[in-house]
C-alpha positions in Angstrom: 0.0 0.0 0.0 1.1 3.6 -0.8 1.9 5.7 2.2 -0.3 8.7 2.7 1.2 12.2 2.8 1.5 14.0 6.0 -0.7 16.9 7.2 2.1 19.5 6.9 2.7 18.7 3.2 -1.0 19.1 2.4 -1.2 22.4 4.3 1.9 23.7 2.4 0.4 22.7 -0.9 -2.9 24.4 -0.1 -1.1 27.6 0.9 0.9 27.5 -2.4 -2.3 27.1 -4.4 -4.0 29.9 -2.6 -1.0 32.2 -3.2 -0.9 31.3 -6.9 -4.6 32.1 -7.3 -4.2 35.4 -5.5 -1.3 36.3 -7.7 -3.3 35.5 -10.8 -6.2 37.6 -9.7 -3.9 40.5 -8.9 -2.3 40.4 -12.4 -5.8 40.2 -14.0 -6.9 43.2 -12.0 -3.8 45.2 -12.8 -4.3 44.5 -16.5 -7.9 45.6 -16.4 -7.0 48.9 -14.6 -4.3 49.6 -17.2 -6.7 49.0 -20.0 -9.2 51.5 -18.7 -6.8 54.1 -17.4 -5.4 54.7 -20.9 -8.8 55.6 -22.4 -10.6 58.9 -22.4 -13.8 59.6 -20.6 -15.9 59.8 -23.8 -15.0 56.2 -24.6 -15.8 54.9 -21.2 -19.1 56.8 -20.4 -22.2 57.4 -22.6 -24.7 60.1 -21.7 -28.3 59.0 -22.2 -30.2 62.0 -23.6 -33.4 60.0 -24.4 -36.1 60.4 -21.7 -38.0 57.5 -20.3 -41.3 56.7 -22.1 -43.4 56.9 -18.9 -41.7 60.2 -17.9 -42.2 61.6 -21.4 -45.9 60.8 -21.3 -46.3 62.3 -17.9 -44.5 65.5 -19.0 -46.7 65.8 -22.1 -49.8 65.4 -20.0 -48.6 68.2 -17.7 -47.9 70.5 -20.6 -51.3 69.8 -22.1 -52.9 70.7 -18.8 -50.9 73.9 -18.6 -51.8 74.8 -22.2 -55.4 74.3 -21.4 -55.0 76.7 -18.5 -52.9 79.2 -20.5 -55.5 79.4 -23.3 -58.0 80.9 -20.9 -55.1 82.7 -19.0 -57.7 83.5 -16.3 -57.7 87.1 -17.3 -60.7 89.2 -17.9 -60.7 90.3 -21.6 -61.0 94.1 -21.3 -59.7 96.9 -23.2 -56.6 97.5 -21.1 -55.5 93.9 -20.6 -56.6 92.4 -23.9 -54.2 89.9 -25.4 -53.7 89.6 -29.2 -53.6 86.2 -31.0 -49.9 86.7 -31.8 -49.0 87.3 -28.1 -51.1 84.4 -27.1 -49.2 82.1 -29.5 -45.9 83.3 -28.2 -47.0 82.8 -24.6 -48.1 79.2 -25.4 -44.8 78.5 -27.1 -42.8 79.8 -24.2 -44.8 77.9 -21.6 -44.5 74.7 -23.6 -40.7 75.0 -23.8 -40.0 76.3 -20.3 -41.2 75.5 -16.8 -43.4 77.9 -14.7 -40.4 79.1 -12.7 -38.4 79.8 -15.8 -41.2 81.8 -17.3 -41.6 83.9 -14.1 -37.8 84.7 -14.0 -37.9 85.7 -17.7 -40.9 88.1 -17.0 -39.2 89.6 -14.0 -36.0 90.2 -15.9 -38.0 91.8 -18.8 -39.7 94.2 -16.3 -36.4 95.3 -14.8 -34.9 95.9 -18.3 -37.9 98.1 -19.2 -37.5 100.1 -16.0 -33.8 100.7 -16.7 -34.5 101.7 -20.2 -36.9 104.5 -19.1 -35.4 107.9 -18.5 -36.7 110.5 -16.1 -37.6 113.7 -17.9 -35.6 116.8 -16.9 -37.5 120.0 -16.6 -35.9 123.5 -16.3 -35.7 124.8 -12.7 -36.0 121.5 -10.9 -32.3 120.5 -10.9 -30.4 120.9 -7.6 -26.7 121.9 -7.6 -24.2 120.0 -5.4 -22.1 123.1 -4.7 -22.6 126.9 -4.1 -21.2 128.9 -7.0 -20.8 132.1 -4.9 -19.2 130.4 -1.8 -15.5 131.4 -2.0 -14.5 129.1 0.9 -15.8 126.0 -1.0 -12.9 123.7 -2.3 -14.4 123.9 -5.8 -14.3 127.7 -5.9 -11.0 128.1 -4.2 -8.3 130.1 -6.0 -5.6 127.8 -7.5 -2.0 128.3 -8.5 0.0 126.5 -11.1 3.3 125.1 -9.9 6.1 123.0 -11.4 6.4 119.5 -10.0 9.2 117.0 -10.9 8.0 113.6 -11.8 9.8 110.4 -10.9 10.4 109.3 -14.5 14.0 110.0 -15.7 14.3 111.6 -19.1 16.9 110.9 -21.8 19.0 114.0 -21.0 19.6 112.8 -17.5 17.4 115.4 -15.7 14.0 114.7 -14.3 11.1 116.1 -16.4 8.7 118.5 -14.9 4.9 118.6 -14.8 2.5 121.5 -14.2 -0.2 121.0 -11.6 -2.9 123.3 -10.3 -2.9 123.4 -6.5 -5.1 125.5 -4.2 -3.4 128.3 -2.3 -4.3 126.9 1.1 -2.1 123.9 0.4 0.9 126.3 -0.3 0.5 128.2 3.0 3.4 127.8 5.4 1.3 128.3 8.6 -0.8 125.2 7.8 0.5 121.7 8.3 0.9 119.9 5.0 0.8 116.1 4.7 4.4 114.7 4.8 5.7 113.0 1.7 7.9 110.0 2.5 10.5 108.7 0.1 10.7 105.0 -0.9 13.8 104.6 1.3 12.0 105.8 4.4 8.9 103.8 3.6 11.0 100.7 3.2 12.8 101.4 6.5 9.5 101.8 8.2 8.2 98.5 6.8 11.4 96.7 7.9 11.2 98.2 11.4 7.5 97.2 11.7 8.4 93.7 10.5 11.2 93.1 13.0 9.7 95.1 15.8 9.7 93.6 19.3 6.4 92.7 20.8 5.2 94.8 23.7 2.6 94.8 26.4 0.6 98.1 26.8 -0.6 97.5 30.3 1.4 95.3 32.6 -0.9 93.0 34.7 -0.5 93.4 38.4 1.0 90.7 40.5 -1.3 88.4 42.4 0.2 89.6 45.7 -0.9 93.2 44.9 -4.6 92.4 45.2 -6.7 93.8 48.1 -7.4 90.2 49.2 -4.3 88.2 48.1 -3.0 84.8 48.9 -0.6 84.7 51.9 2.4 83.3 50.0 1.9 85.5 47.0 1.5 88.6 49.2 4.8 87.8 51.0 6.6 87.4 47.6 5.4 90.8 46.5 6.5 92.4 49.8 9.9 90.7 49.4 10.3 92.1 45.9 9.4 95.6 47.1 11.9 95.3 50.0 14.7 94.2 47.6 14.1 97.4 45.5 14.2 99.6 48.6 17.4 97.9 49.9 19.0 98.4 46.5 18.1 102.1 46.7 19.5 102.4 50.2 22.8 100.8 49.2 23.1 103.2 46.2 22.4 106.2 48.4 25.0 105.1 51.0 27.6 104.5 48.3 26.8 107.9 46.8 27.0 109.9 50.0 30.1 108.0 51.4 33.3 110.1 51.3 36.3 108.8 49.2 38.5 106.5 51.2 36.0 106.2 54.0 36.8 109.7 55.3 40.2 108.7 56.7 43.8 109.0 55.3 45.9 105.9 55.0 49.1 105.6 57.0 51.2 105.5 53.8 49.5 108.6 52.4 50.0 110.5 55.7 53.7 109.6 55.8 54.1 110.6 52.2 52.6 114.0 52.9 54.8 114.6 56.0 58.1 113.6 54.5 57.6 115.4 51.2 59.1 118.7 52.3 62.3 117.1 53.7 62.8 115.1 50.5 62.4 118.1 48.3 65.1 120.1 50.3 67.5 117.2 50.1 67.0 116.8 46.4 67.8 120.4 45.8 71.2 120.0 47.7 72.1 116.9 45.7 71.4 118.7 42.5 73.8 121.5 43.4 76.6 119.1 44.2 76.1 117.1 41.0 76.2 120.3 38.9 79.5 121.3 40.4 81.2 117.9 39.8 80.2 117.5 36.1 83.1 117.8 33.7 82.8 117.9 29.9 85.2 115.3 28.4 86.6 115.8 24.9 86.2 112.9 22.4 89.4 111.0 21.8 90.6 110.4 18.2 90.8 106.7 17.4 93.8 105.2 15.5 93.4 103.4 12.2 93.8 100.0 13.9 91.0 100.9 16.3 88.7 102.0 13.5 89.4 98.8 11.6 88.7 96.8 14.7 85.3 98.6 15.0 84.5 97.8 11.4 85.2 94.1 11.9 83.1 94.1 15.0 80.2 95.7 13.1 80.5 93.2 10.3 80.5 90.3 12.7 77.4 91.7 14.5 75.6 92.0 11.1 76.5 88.4 10.2 75.1 87.2 13.6 71.9 89.2 13.1 71.4 87.8 9.6 72.0 84.3 10.9 69.5 84.8 13.7 66.9 86.1 11.2 67.3 83.1 8.9 67.1 80.7 11.8 63.9 82.5 13.0 62.4 82.2 9.6 63.1 78.5 9.4 61.5 78.0 12.7 58.5 79.9 11.5 58.1 77.5 8.5 58.4 74.6 10.9 55.7 76.1 13.2 53.2 76.8 10.4 51.1 73.8 11.4 51.0 74.9 14.9 50.0 78.5 13.9 47.3 77.2 11.6 45.9 75.0 14.4 45.8 78.0 16.7 44.1 80.1 14.0 41.4 77.4 13.6 40.9 77.3 17.4 40.5 81.1 17.5 38.0 81.0 14.5 36.0 78.2 16.2 35.8 80.2 19.4 34.7 83.3 17.5 31.9 81.3 15.7 30.8 79.8 19.0 30.8 83.3 20.6 28.8 84.7 17.6 26.2 81.9 17.9 25.9 82.6 21.6 25.4 86.3 21.0 22.8 85.6 18.3 20.9 83.2 20.6 20.9 85.8 23.4 19.6 88.4 21.1 16.8 86.1 19.9 16.0 85.3 23.5 15.9 89.1 24.3 13.7 89.8 21.2 11.3 87.0 22.2 10.6 88.7 25.6 7.9 91.4 25.2 8.6 95.0 26.2 6.7 96.5 29.1 7.2 93.5 31.5 8.7 94.0 35.0 9.2 97.7 34.4 10.0 98.7 38.0 12.4 95.7 38.6 14.5 96.5 35.5 14.5 100.2 36.3 15.8 99.5 39.8 18.7 97.7 38.4 19.7 100.5 36.1 18.9 103.5 38.4 18.1 102.3 41.9 17.9 105.8 43.4 15.3 107.3 41.0 13.3 104.1 40.5 9.7 104.2 41.8 8.7 101.8 44.6 6.7 98.6 44.0 3.2 99.4 45.2 2.1 96.7 47.7 -0.2 97.1 50.6 1.1 95.9 54.0 -0.5 93.1 56.0 -1.9 95.6 58.6 -3.6 97.6 55.8 -5.4 94.5 54.5 -6.9 93.3 57.9 -10.5 94.3 57.0 -10.3 92.6 53.5 -12.5 95.4 52.0 -11.6 97.4 48.9 -12.9 100.6 50.5 -10.5 100.6 53.4 -7.4 100.1 51.1 -5.4 103.3 50.6 -4.5 104.1 47.0 -0.8 103.8 46.2 1.4 105.0 43.3 0.8 107.4 40.5 -1.0 106.5 37.3 1.0 109.2 35.3 4.4 107.7 36.5 3.3 104.2 35.8 2.2 105.1 32.2 5.3 107.1 31.6 7.7 104.4 32.7 5.7 101.9 30.6 6.1 104.1 27.5 9.9 104.5 28.2 10.3 100.7 28.5 8.4 100.2 25.2 10.7 102.8 23.5 7.8 105.2 22.9 9.5 108.0 24.9 13.0 109.1 25.9 14.2 109.8 29.4 15.9 113.1 30.0 19.7 113.0 30.5 20.6 113.5 34.1 24.0 115.0 33.5 24.2 116.7 30.1 27.0 119.1 29.2 26.8 121.5 26.4 30.0 122.9 24.8 29.8 126.1 22.8 33.0 127.4 21.2 35.1 125.2 23.5 33.4 126.5 26.7 30.9 124.5 28.8 27.4 126.1 29.0 24.6 125.2 31.3 21.7 123.4 29.6 18.8 125.7 30.1 16.2 123.5 28.5 13.9 121.4 30.6 13.3 121.9 34.3 11.0 120.8 37.0 8.0 118.8 35.6 9.9 118.2 32.3 11.9 115.1 33.2 10.6 113.2 30.2 10.8 114.0 26.5 8.4 112.3 24.1 10.0 110.6 21.1 
């Protein structure tokens, strides 16, 4: 008897047959898709223009009923609304070819066209003028002057051509502000400045600890920040008012001042003695052997210097690799430094202007910086907004915010003016004019 095949061989054969069938189906499907993709839409699809017989019969029945209705037209045949036979035939033809909605739209369009075609009759004495002929202040009646204006187009001769324009006299008056004309360069600069402008916050939100009913931790943080600003101000005032050297002379300075007079007198005596002992010696004349010896010595010195120079040059050639390596290190350090600076600039530009105004000002000018307005714990015992005393100045807050957003300039504290080489007092400004608008 023949031995039967094992179960694994049968399963492998079934899987191979299934894979072969699937591969054949995929190839057939791909061939069909290629066959239809290469053809145009007109070859693949056919539009059926012939209506269905039942639908055509129903449409004819509806048209017949509409014709029967339209023959009567449900209009009373009087003198004013009488319809001629020709008009009735045209109406029947239109209603047979178009639907009721289409007929209504055509009639409405025809009515609008007839209304637009009509013109209102103009009678003498009924027209109204849009201006006063005798009003000299009106812009139409204003006296004009012809001026020469250069156009922007360049002529062949190299000079800009001119144009004649009629302009009213009020536009030429010097006492009236005329609209400014900006050049293309200034307009481009303004657009670039607006494009790369740093974002800003118009009104800085108050800290949570500055509320009239704040959280305990947030209130203590705000008080700590205000205290740090005041301590910084106190340190700056102490440093400003402190005398140089602490108000005392050092022992070395004091000893130098005491012994200065004795040293000056002793120096004068020594000078007198030296002046008496000085003798002017006459230059001796060298012999020929001595002069030749000097020449030989100079020649040897020159040879030694030349030998040193060549040796130094050879060392420089040998150390070129070392020098190039140092140059590469320096350039890499410069590139890293430049990248660091660019990253810091980008980080600074990302921060909006107008944030933490008082804190930044206290770091720059701790003496004149305003205090951070925070109510103390004793003032917030009641927890009522009516019992809280107002703090700070709205004008100072707005002005500092404008300065931080680069909308105003601070007045220089110590400004010197030099006229013809002499210092003059700056008379501009004064009390109440500490700020200058940009």
